C-alpha positions in Angstrom: -11.3 36.3 68.7 -9.5 39.4 67.9 -11.1 42.3 69.4 -11.9 45.6 66.8 -9.0 47.6 66.0 -11.6 50.6 65.8 -12.7 50.7 69.1 -10.4 51.3 72.1 -10.7 49.8 75.2 -10.7 51.0 78.8 -9.3 49.5 82.0 -11.4 50.0 84.8 -9.5 48.4 87.6 -7.4 51.4 89.2 -10.8 53.2 88.8 -12.5 52.4 92.6 -8.8 52.2 95.1 -6.1 54.2 92.6 -5.2 57.2 93.3 -6.8 60.7 91.7 -4.1 60.6 89.0 -5.5 56.9 88.2 -8.8 58.2 88.1 -8.5 61.0 86.0 -6.4 59.1 83.1 -9.6 56.4 83.4 -11.7 59.0 83.0 -9.8 60.5 80.0 -9.2 57.3 78.3 -13.4 56.1 78.8 -14.3 60.1 77.3 -11.8 60.4 74.6 -13.2 56.8 72.9 -16.7 57.9 73.5 -15.8 61.3 71.4 -13.9 59.8 68.6 -16.2 56.3 68.3 -18.8 56.6 70.9 -18.1 52.8 71.5 -15.4 51.4 74.0 -14.9 48.1 75.3 -14.7 47.8 79.6 -12.1 45.2 81.5 -12.1 45.2 84.9 -15.5 46.3 84.7 -17.0 45.3 88.6 -19.5 42.7 87.1 -17.6 39.1 88.2 -17.1 36.2 85.2 -18.8 33.4 87.1 -22.1 35.9 87.5 -22.1 37.0 84.1 -22.2 33.2 82.5 -25.0 32.4 84.9 -27.0 35.2 83.2 -26.3 33.3 79.8 -27.0 30.1 81.4 -30.7 31.4 82.3 -30.7 33.3 79.1 -30.5 29.8 77.3 -33.1 28.4 79.5 -35.5 31.0 78.9 -35.1 30.8 75.3 -35.1 27.2 74.9 -38.8 26.7 76.1 -41.4 26.0 74.2 -42.9 29.5 72.6 -46.2 28.5 74.7 -44.3 28.8 77.6 -42.9 31.9 76.8 -46.4 33.2 75.8 -47.4 33.3 79.1 -45.5 36.5 79.6 -45.9 38.4 76.9 -45.0 41.8 75.9 -48.1 44.4 76.5 -49.5 45.5 73.2 -48.1 48.7 71.9 -45.3 50.9 72.5 -45.6 52.2 75.9 -44.9 49.4 78.2 -41.6 48.0 77.1 -41.5 44.3 79.7 -41.7 40.9 78.7 -41.3 38.6 75.8 -41.0 39.5 72.6 -41.4 37.0 70.0 -39.9 36.8 66.8 -41.3 39.7 64.4 -42.8 41.8 66.8 -40.3 44.6 67.1 -38.6 46.1 64.1 -35.8 48.5 65.8 -35.2 52.0 63.1 -34.1 55.3 63.4 -37.2 56.9 61.9 -39.2 59.3 64.2 -42.5 58.6 63.0 -44.6 61.6 62.5 -48.6 61.4 63.3 -50.3 60.4 60.1 -47.0 57.9 59.0 -48.8 54.0 60.3 -48.8 52.8 56.2 -45.4 53.9 56.5 -44.8 52.3 59.5 -46.3 48.9 58.3 -44.8 48.7 54.9 -41.1 49.4 56.9 -41.6 46.1 58.8 -42.1 43.8 55.6 -39.1 42.7 56.6 -38.8 41.2 59.8 -36.0 41.2 62.9 -35.2 37.7 63.3 -35.0 38.2 67.3 -36.3 37.2 70.5 -36.3 39.6 73.6 -37.0 39.0 77.2 -37.5 42.8 78.8 -36.4 43.2 82.6 -36.8 46.7 84.7 -36.6 47.5 88.5 -39.6 45.8 90.1 -40.3 49.2 92.1 -41.4 51.5 88.6 -44.8 51.3 88.3 -44.9 52.9 84.9 -43.0 49.5 83.3 -44.4 46.6 85.2 -42.8 44.0 84.8 -44.3 40.4 83.0 -42.8 37.8 84.8 -43.1 33.8 83.5 -45.1 32.2 86.2 -42.4 30.6 88.7 -43.0 27.3 88.2 -41.9 27.5 84.3 -38.8 28.6 85.3 -37.9 28.3 88.9 -35.4 31.2 90.2 -35.5 33.1 87.1 -37.5 36.1 88.5 -35.2 36.5 92.1 -31.8 35.6 89.7 -32.5 38.7 87.2 -34.1 41.2 89.4 -30.7 40.8 91.4 -29.0 41.0 88.3 -30.6 44.5 87.0 -29.2 46.0 90.3 -25.6 44.4 90.0 -24.9 45.4 86.3 -26.8 49.4 88.2 -23.2 49.4 90.2 -21.0 49.0 87.6 -22.8 51.8 85.4 -22.5 54.0 88.2 -18.6 54.1 88.4 -19.0 54.4 84.4 -21.2 57.6 84.8 -18.9 58.9 87.0 -16.2 58.3 84.9 -17.5 60.1 82.2 -18.3 63.4 84.1 -15.1 63.6 85.4 -13.4 63.0 81.9 -16.0 65.5 80.3 -14.8 68.2 82.9 -17.0 68.0 85.8 -14.2 67.6 87.7 -16.4 68.8 91.0 -19.2 67.4 90.8 -18.7 63.4 89.5 -22.0 62.3 90.7 -23.7 64.7 88.5 -25.3 62.3 86.2 -26.0 59.4 89.0 -28.7 62.8 90.5 -30.7 62.1 87.1 -30.4 57.9 87.6 -32.1 56.2 90.4 -31.7 53.5 88.3 -35.5 52.2 88.6 -35.9 53.2 84.8 -33.0 51.1 83.7 -33.9 48.3 81.0 -32.2 44.3 81.5 -32.8 42.2 77.9 -32.0 39.3 76.9 -31.5 38.9 73.7 -31.5 35.7 71.4 -30.5 35.6 67.6 -32.2 32.4 65.9 -30.4 30.5 63.3 -31.3 32.3 60.4 -30.1 31.4 56.1 -27.3 33.3 56.0 -28.0 34.0 51.8 -31.8 36.0 53.5 -29.9 37.9 55.2 -27.2 39.4 53.4 -30.3 39.9 50.5 -32.0 42.1 53.1 -35.2 39.2 52.9 -35.0 39.1 56.5 -33.0 41.0 59.4 -31.6 40.5 62.9 -31.6 44.5 64.1 -31.3 47.1 61.3 -28.6 50.5 62.4 -29.8 52.6 65.1 -28.6 54.0 68.7 -29.8 53.7 71.9 -32.2 56.4 73.2 -31.1 56.4 76.9 -27.5 57.5 78.9 -25.3 54.6 77.6 -25.5 50.8 77.1 -23.6 48.2 78.9 -23.8 45.1 76.5 -22.6 41.2 77.7 -21.8 39.4 74.3 -21.2 35.6 73.3 -18.6 34.9 71.8 -20.6 34.4 68.1 -20.1 37.8 66.9 -22.6 40.2 64.6 -22.7 43.7 66.7 -20.9 46.0 64.5 -19.9 49.7 64.6 -20.5 52.5 62.3 -17.2 53.3 61.8 -15.9 57.3 62.8 -16.0 59.8 59.9 -16.9 56.7 57.3 -20.6 56.6 57.1 -22.3 53.9 55.7 -19.3 51.5 56.5 -19.8 49.3 59.3 -16.8 47.2 61.5 -17.0 44.3 63.6 -17.6 44.9 67.8 -15.6 41.1 67.9 -16.3 39.9 71.1 -13.5 40.8 73.8 -13.4 37.6 76.5 -14.2 39.5 79.8 -15.4 42.9 78.6 -18.0 44.3 78.0 -18.7 47.0 75.5 -20.6 50.2 76.8 -21.5 52.9 74.0 -22.8 56.5 74.8 -26.7 56.7 73.9 -28.7 60.0 72.4 -29.3 61.7 75.8 -25.7 62.1 76.8 -24.6 62.8 73.2 -27.7 66.0 73.9 -26.3 66.4 77.1 -23.0 66.6 75.7 -24.0 68.7 73.1 -22.5 66.2 70.3 -19.1 66.3 72.5 -19.9 62.6 73.0 -21.0 60.6 70.2 -24.4 58.4 69.8 -23.3 56.1 67.4 -25.2 53.8 65.0 -24.9 50.0 64.9 -26.3 47.1 64.2 -26.6 43.1 64.4 -25.4 41.1 61.1 -24.5 37.9 60.1 -21.4 36.2 62.0 -19.2 33.5 60.9 -21.6 31.4 59.4 -22.0 27.4 59.2 -22.9 24.8 57.5 -26.4 23.3 58.5 -25.7 19.5 59.0 -23.1 19.8 56.2 -25.8 19.9 52.9 -27.1 22.9 51.3 -28.2 25.9 53.2 -25.6 28.2 55.1 -27.1 29.0 58.8 -26.3 31.3 61.2 -25.1 30.1 64.3 -27.0 31.5 67.4 -26.3 34.5 69.4 -27.0 35.4 72.6 -26.2 39.0 74.2 -27.0 41.1 77.5 -27.6 44.8 76.8 -28.9 46.9 79.7 -29.9 50.0 79.1 -29.4 52.9 81.2 -31.6 55.8 81.2 -32.4 59.0 83.6 -35.5 59.1 85.6 -38.4 60.0 83.6 -39.3 63.4 84.7 -35.4 64.3 84.4 -34.9 67.4 82.3 -31.4 66.9 79.6 -30.2 69.6 78.5 -26.2 71.0 77.5 -24.1 70.6 80.6 -22.1 74.4 80.5 -19.0 72.7 80.0 -19.6 71.7 77.2 -21.0 75.0 75.5 -19.4 78.6 74.6 -20.1 81.5 72.5 -18.5 79.4 69.4 -20.3 76.4 70.2 -23.9 77.0 71.5 -26.1 74.3 72.3 -27.4 72.5 69.4 -30.5 70.7 71.4 -33.9 72.1 73.6 -33.8 70.6 76.9 -36.3 67.7 76.9 -37.5 64.4 79.2 -36.5 61.7 79.1 -39.8 60.4 79.0 -41.0 62.4 75.9 -37.7 62.1 74.3 -38.3 57.8 74.9 -41.7 58.0 73.6 -40.7 59.4 70.5 -38.1 56.8 69.4 -40.4 53.9 71.0 -43.1 54.4 69.3 -41.0 53.3 65.5 -40.1 50.3 67.6 -43.5 48.6 68.0 -47.3 49.6 66.3 -49.5 51.2 68.4 -52.9 48.7 69.2 -56.3 50.2 68.2 -57.8 51.9 71.9 
């Protein structure tokens, strides 16, 4: 597949051992992509291909399990803890922030279900978001692999955070963002989009993942070759372009909190998962979408971290656009729209 011409690509290869000039160039390219589009392909990102292949193999084995086995590690009720297995229809991705008293509207907005299943994994050292694991004998080795893979993804993310700091003008403080990100509040998500009838998807009778922005600092995404991810075209509201899979590349996008930190200099862009190229279902009548697997890794500040406009991103002509907010307060606000509250 040919990668999108709208989404730039950045090679991180020379970042670690390159010259100061190399690092400055890479940082500038990364920030320019985040400013113009909010999405960027990243090659030579530091996560080995064989490790990614192993991660996707684990994901397929997980989602191939019978439903009753997957339900041994159910996502907890409500929006507070985001761990374990979410079955199709449980989560409804939304850009809407619901106010108190809008519960009926939230239920109405869920009439069209998101046909996807996911498994959420976090740090084993984060008591606020305890992991929910399958019994070891159901999928031996899964817990061990995914907990190690979680931290390997954070190693790659830390270098991107350093490059972003350098690129937005924090020349003397590449580690600025790292002081807000210990890694314990990140989220590794294994995602599977089962086949659905393409006609129902096109007619909005069902959905994969509606348009939304991400809540954190950055997201790094690994995807299979199926396709389906779409990004809103810069300067053309409502028009989405394909984020076509690029071999050996991850896709990084800006989250809402990085946009707030940068005073809108970096763009948290709407994106969605729609239908990829369709395949004939057994050569008979209905056109079905193929299965899609992806692995997003959401990088979030620690819960009590205060996100406020960077001095480098504001001046008298461009004052701060957002009040300070903690990660936990902003995350609570956004999570509320995705999972229904449960009665106490």
